[in-house]
C-alpha positions as CSV (number, residue, x, y, z in Angstrom):
1,M,-33.7,-22.1,-5.6
2,L,-32.1,-18.7,-5.6
3,D,-28.5,-18.5,-6.8
4,T,-26.0,-17.4,-4.1
5,P,-23.4,-14.7,-5.0
6,A,-20.8,-17.5,-5.1
7,T,-22.9,-19.6,-7.5
8,L,-23.5,-16.6,-9.7
9,Y,-19.8,-15.8,-9.8
10,Q,-18.9,-19.4,-10.7
11,N,-21.4,-19.4,-13.5
12,T,-20.0,-16.3,-15.2
13,Q,-17.6,-16.6,-18.1
14,S,-13.9,-16.7,-17.2
15,Y,-11.8,-13.9,-18.6
16,A,-8.5,-15.4,-17.6
17,H,-7.4,-15.7,-21.2
18,L,-7.4,-11.9,-21.4
19,I,-4.4,-11.5,-19.1
20,T,-2.5,-8.5,-20.5
21,E,1.2,-7.7,-20.6
22,R,2.7,-6.6,-17.3
23,H,1.8,-3.0,-16.3
24,A,-0.6,-2.7,-19.3
25,M,-3.7,-0.7,-18.4
26,V,-2.6,0.1,-14.9
27,K,-2.9,3.9,-14.6
28,P,0.2,5.9,-13.7
29,H,0.2,8.2,-10.7
30,M,2.4,11.1,-9.4
31,Y,3.7,9.3,-6.3
32,H,5.5,6.0,-5.9
33,P,3.8,3.5,-3.6
34,Y,7.0,3.3,-1.5
35,Q,5.9,6.7,-0.2
36,L,3.3,4.8,1.9
37,G,6.1,3.6,4.2
38,A,4.8,3.3,7.7
39,S,1.0,3.7,7.5
40,L,-0.9,4.6,10.7
41,Y,-4.6,3.9,11.0
42,M,-6.2,6.7,13.1
43,P,-9.9,6.5,14.1
44,A,-11.8,9.5,12.6
45,T,-13.1,10.3,16.1
46,R,-9.6,11.4,17.2
47,Q,-9.2,15.2,17.5
48,D,-5.4,15.3,16.9
49,I,-5.4,14.2,13.2
50,W,-4.8,17.8,12.0
51,Q,-1.7,18.0,14.2
52,V,-0.4,14.9,12.5
53,I,-1.1,16.2,9.0
54,K,0.8,19.4,9.7
55,R,3.6,17.4,11.5
56,D,3.2,18.9,14.9
57,K,2.7,15.3,16.1
58,L,4.4,12.1,14.7
59,P,6.6,14.2,12.4
60,T,8.2,11.3,10.6
61,I,5.1,9.3,9.7
62,N,4.9,8.5,6.0
63,S,1.1,8.1,5.6
64,I,-2.1,8.0,7.7
65,I,-5.4,6.3,7.1
66,I,-8.3,8.0,8.8
67,C,-10.6,5.1,9.7
68,L,-14.4,5.1,9.6
69,E,-14.6,1.3,9.6
70,D,-13.2,-1.2,12.2
71,A,-11.6,1.5,14.4
72,V,-15.0,3.3,14.9
73,S,-17.9,1.7,16.8
74,H,-21.3,1.8,15.3
75,N,-22.5,4.2,17.9
76,D,-19.7,6.7,17.0
77,V,-20.1,6.7,13.2
78,E,-22.0,10.0,13.1
79,L,-19.4,11.7,15.4
80,A,-16.6,10.3,13.2
81,L,-18.2,11.7,10.0
82,T,-18.7,15.1,11.7
83,R,-15.1,15.2,12.9
84,L,-13.9,14.3,9.4
85,Q,-15.8,17.2,7.9
86,E,-14.4,19.5,10.5
87,L,-10.9,18.3,9.8
88,L,-11.4,18.9,6.0
89,N,-12.6,22.4,6.8
90,T,-9.6,23.2,9.0
91,W,-7.3,21.8,6.3
92,A,-9.0,24.0,3.6
93,S,-8.4,27.1,5.7
94,H,-4.7,26.3,5.9
95,V,-4.3,24.8,2.4
96,N,-1.6,27.4,1.3
97,S,0.7,26.4,4.2
98,I,0.1,22.6,4.0
99,N,1.2,21.7,0.5
100,T,0.8,18.3,-1.3
101,P,3.6,15.9,-0.3
102,S,6.4,16.1,-2.9
103,N,8.7,13.2,-3.7
104,P,11.6,13.3,-1.2
105,T,14.7,15.1,-2.5
106,E,18.2,13.7,-2.9
107,T,18.9,14.8,0.6
108,H,15.8,12.9,1.8
109,T,14.1,15.7,3.5
110,Q,10.7,15.0,5.0
111,P,7.7,15.7,2.7
112,T,5.6,18.7,3.8
113,R,2.9,16.3,5.1
114,P,2.1,12.6,5.1
115,L,-0.1,11.1,2.5
116,V,-3.7,11.1,3.8
117,F,-6.3,8.5,3.1
118,V,-9.8,7.7,4.5
119,R,-11.2,4.3,4.9
120,P,-15.0,4.2,4.7
121,R,-17.1,1.4,6.2
122,N,-18.7,0.4,2.9
123,P,-19.5,1.6,-0.7
124,L,-22.5,3.6,0.5
125,M,-20.5,5.6,2.9
126,L,-17.9,6.3,0.2
127,Q,-20.7,7.7,-1.9
128,Q,-21.7,9.9,1.0
129,L,-18.1,11.1,1.5
130,A,-17.9,12.2,-2.2
131,D,-20.3,15.0,-1.3
132,F,-18.3,16.3,1.7
133,D,-16.9,19.8,1.4
134,N,-13.1,19.8,0.6
135,I,-13.0,16.0,0.1
136,D,-10.6,16.6,-2.8
137,L,-7.9,17.5,-0.3
138,L,-7.5,13.8,0.5
139,D,-4.9,11.8,-1.4
140,G,-7.3,8.9,-1.7
141,F,-9.3,6.2,-0.1
142,V,-8.8,2.7,1.4
143,M,-11.6,0.4,0.4
144,P,-12.2,-2.5,2.8
145,K,-13.2,-6.1,1.9
146,V,-13.0,-5.7,-1.9
147,D,-13.5,-8.8,-4.0
148,M,-15.3,-9.8,-7.2
149,Y,-18.6,-9.9,-5.2
150,S,-18.3,-6.3,-4.0
151,L,-16.3,-4.7,-6.8
152,S,-19.3,-3.4,-8.8
153,N,-20.6,-1.6,-5.7
154,W,-17.2,0.0,-5.0
155,R,-17.0,1.0,-8.7
156,L,-20.3,2.8,-8.5
157,S,-19.3,4.5,-5.2
158,C,-16.2,6.0,-6.9
159,Q,-17.9,7.6,-9.8
160,N,-18.2,11.0,-8.2
161,L,-14.7,11.1,-6.8
162,N,-11.9,13.2,-8.3
163,T,-10.0,11.1,-10.9
164,D,-6.7,12.1,-9.4
165,Q,-7.4,10.6,-6.0
166,L,-5.7,7.3,-5.2
167,L,-7.5,4.0,-4.4
168,M,-6.2,1.2,-2.1
169,P,-8.5,-1.8,-2.2
170,T,-8.0,-4.2,0.7
171,L,-7.7,-8.0,0.1
172,E,-9.2,-9.5,3.2
173,T,-12.2,-11.7,2.4
174,A,-12.7,-15.5,2.1
175,A,-12.8,-15.1,-1.7
176,L,-9.1,-14.3,-1.7
177,F,-8.3,-18.0,-0.9
178,N,-9.5,-18.9,-4.4
179,P,-6.7,-18.5,-7.0
180,H,-9.2,-18.4,-9.9
181,H,-11.1,-15.6,-8.2
182,N,-7.8,-13.6,-7.7
183,Q,-6.9,-13.8,-11.4
184,E,-10.4,-12.5,-12.3
185,L,-10.0,-9.7,-9.7
186,A,-6.6,-8.7,-11.0
187,I,-8.0,-8.3,-14.5
188,A,-11.1,-6.5,-13.3
189,F,-9.1,-4.0,-11.3
190,K,-7.5,-2.7,-14.5
191,E,-10.8,-1.4,-15.8
192,A,-13.0,-0.9,-12.8
193,F,-12.1,2.6,-11.7
194,S,-11.4,6.0,-13.2
195,Q,-9.0,6.6,-10.4
196,P,-5.5,5.0,-10.1
197,I,-5.1,2.0,-7.9
198,F,-2.1,3.1,-5.8
199,A,-1.6,-0.3,-4.0
200,L,-3.5,-3.3,-2.8
201,R,-3.5,-3.8,1.0
202,I,-3.2,-7.3,2.5
203,G,-5.7,-7.4,5.4
204,G,-3.9,-9.9,7.6
205,N,-6.2,-10.0,10.6
206,D,-9.4,-10.4,8.6
207,L,-7.8,-13.2,6.6
208,F,-6.8,-14.9,9.9
209,A,-10.4,-14.5,11.0
210,E,-11.6,-16.3,7.9
211,L,-9.6,-19.3,9.1
212,R,-10.9,-19.0,12.7
213,L,-7.3,-18.1,13.7
214,R,-5.4,-15.1,15.0
215,R,-1.7,-14.2,14.4
216,P,0.5,-16.3,16.7
217,K,2.7,-14.3,19.0
218,D,5.9,-16.2,18.4
219,S,6.2,-16.3,14.6
220,I,6.2,-14.0,11.7
221,I,3.2,-14.0,9.4
222,Y,5.1,-15.8,6.6
223,D,5.3,-18.9,8.8
224,T,1.5,-19.1,8.9
225,P,-1.3,-20.0,6.4
226,I,-1.7,-16.2,5.7
227,G,2.0,-16.0,4.7
228,T,1.3,-18.8,2.2
229,L,-1.6,-16.7,0.9
230,A,0.6,-13.6,0.7
231,Y,3.0,-15.4,-1.6
232,Q,0.1,-16.4,-3.8
233,L,-1.3,-12.8,-3.9
234,L,2.1,-11.5,-4.9
235,G,2.3,-14.0,-7.7
236,C,-1.1,-13.1,-8.9
237,F,-1.3,-9.3,-8.7
238,V,2.3,-8.1,-9.1
239,P,2.7,-9.5,-12.7
240,H,-0.4,-7.4,-13.6
241,G,1.5,-4.2,-12.4
242,F,0.1,-3.8,-8.9
243,Y,1.9,-3.1,-5.7
244,L,1.0,-4.7,-2.4
245,T,1.4,-3.6,1.2
246,A,2.3,-5.7,4.2
247,P,-0.1,-6.7,7.0
248,V,-0.1,-5.2,10.5
249,F,2.1,-6.6,13.3
250,E,0.1,-6.1,16.5
251,Y,2.5,-7.3,19.2
252,L,4.3,-4.2,20.6
253,D,6.4,-6.3,23.0
254,Q,8.1,-8.3,20.2
255,P,10.4,-5.8,18.4
256,M,12.9,-8.4,17.2
257,L,10.1,-10.5,15.7
258,F,8.7,-7.3,14.1
259,M,12.1,-6.6,12.5
260,Q,12.3,-10.2,11.2
261,E,8.9,-9.8,9.5
262,L,9.9,-6.4,8.1
263,T,13.0,-8.0,6.5
264,R,10.8,-10.4,4.7
265,D,8.3,-7.7,3.8
266,V,11.0,-5.7,2.1
267,S,12.6,-8.7,0.4
268,L,9.2,-9.5,-1.2
269,G,8.8,-6.0,-2.6
270,L,5.9,-5.0,-0.4
271,V,5.8,-1.2,-0.5
272,G,4.8,-0.3,3.1
273,K,3.5,-1.7,6.3
274,T,0.6,-0.7,8.6
275,V,1.8,0.4,12.1
276,I,-0.4,0.5,15.2
277,H,2.0,2.5,17.4
278,P,4.5,5.4,16.9
279,S,7.3,3.1,18.2
280,Q,7.0,1.1,15.0
281,I,7.5,4.0,12.6
282,A,11.3,4.2,12.8
283,L,11.7,0.4,12.6
284,V,9.7,0.4,9.3
285,Q,11.8,3.2,7.9
286,Q,15.0,1.5,9.0
287,A,14.0,-1.7,7.3
288,Y,13.3,0.0,4.0
289,C,16.5,2.0,4.0
290,V,18.6,0.7,1.0
291,P,22.2,-0.6,1.6
292,L,24.6,1.4,-0.5
293,S,26.0,-1.7,-2.1
294,M,22.5,-2.7,-3.3
295,L,21.9,0.8,-4.7
296,D,25.3,0.5,-6.5
297,E,24.2,-2.8,-8.1
298,A,20.9,-1.2,-9.2
299,Q,22.8,1.8,-10.7
300,A,25.2,-0.5,-12.5
301,I,22.3,-2.4,-14.0
302,L,20.6,0.8,-15.2
303,H,23.8,2.4,-16.6
304,S,23.4,3.3,-20.2
305,E,26.7,1.5,-21.1
306,A,26.0,-1.7,-19.0
307,K,26.9,-4.9,-20.8
308,A,24.4,-7.6,-21.4
309,V,25.9,-9.7,-18.6
310,F,28.6,-8.6,-16.2
311,K,30.2,-9.4,-12.8
312,Y,29.9,-7.0,-9.9
313,N,30.7,-7.7,-6.3
314,N,31.0,-11.4,-7.0
315,T,27.5,-11.4,-8.5
316,M,26.3,-11.9,-12.0
317,L,24.2,-8.9,-13.2
318,E,22.0,-9.1,-16.2
319,P,20.1,-5.9,-17.1
320,A,17.5,-7.7,-19.2
321,T,16.2,-9.6,-16.2
322,H,17.3,-7.3,-13.4
323,R,16.2,-3.9,-14.6
324,A,12.7,-4.0,-13.0
325,W,14.3,-4.8,-9.7
326,A,16.9,-2.1,-10.1
327,N,14.2,0.5,-10.8
328,E,12.4,-0.4,-7.6
329,I,15.6,-0.2,-5.6
330,V,16.3,3.4,-6.9
331,N,12.7,4.3,-6.1
332,R,13.0,2.9,-2.6
333,A,16.3,4.8,-2.0
334,E,14.7,8.1,-3.1
335,V,12.1,7.7,-0.4
336,F,14.0,6.1,2.5
337,G,17.6,7.0,1.8
338,T,20.6,4.7,2.0
339,I,22.8,3.1,4.7
340,N,26.5,2.4,4.3
341,D,27.0,-1.4,4.5
342,G,30.7,-1.2,3.8
343,N,30.5,-3.0,0.4
344,S,30.0,0.0,-1.9
345,D,32.6,0.2,-4.7
346,Y,30.5,1.0,-7.8
347,K,32.4,2.9,-10.5
348,P,30.3,5.1,-13.0
349,L,32.2,3.7,-16.0
350,L,31.8,0.0,-16.4
């Protein structure tokens, strides 16, 4: 009897004992993943993507993902590929006026363009895209349905890409419900690609489909089985140095529920959220805005003269254990700015 992929995987040697120190072997990159912010998927068949890139349309969007997968029907694939090449050609002809997006300044001015990614249908299509003219203009690629069974194919498909381009594998297959598989995948990600892994995307709707479910309309995702899985994915991948993004919220008539879910996204350290409509952009950016009192605590923790343990705002702060959190708060504030919550009284000298 032939071995199935699952059987072959179960029979391979486990490398869980090779778990390395946090952040070891995870390649650095020039942007912080918080710059993903609100990420809008746009079918590659659309003809207004160039207007979004040069900020004539949706001027506040943080990042876009040009989709060649689920958002494009099989019959429209060739049209989508043609329009993508036309877009890249247009971009190349204006490259001197559309610069790479810089990190936001202290005054939080909008970067010159959003981060731009493309999502191919499969590894074979990604190999095809590597030969497109001006493909290096893209910031990177979103890779759907990545797990231990497909990783080698994705790895091969990336060999001809620019090593500066960013990768975002999507966690959305049945294999992700296996904690042992996820530990293996976290380790494998560290060595699989020449390009940096910018973030890992949690594919909520595909994961619901694996359970023969869809997201309920009256609860946030963290009150569902996929919310339980999201906690497990955070516990597996974040200690290896990876960042994760939050699943899409598809009910446009539930803004209050959307904000409740965003609050949880932010509190869990997820670095961005997929949006399906322009009305969701401002809500995402509002949720990620840092309260001044929180930024004050982070700055106090990172202060060069901070004590080992000290009290601030009726809270015990301990730089040895809080420094990683503080760094992320500062990174978040640099991208989304701050909001005055009335509790800010940080003094530079402790």
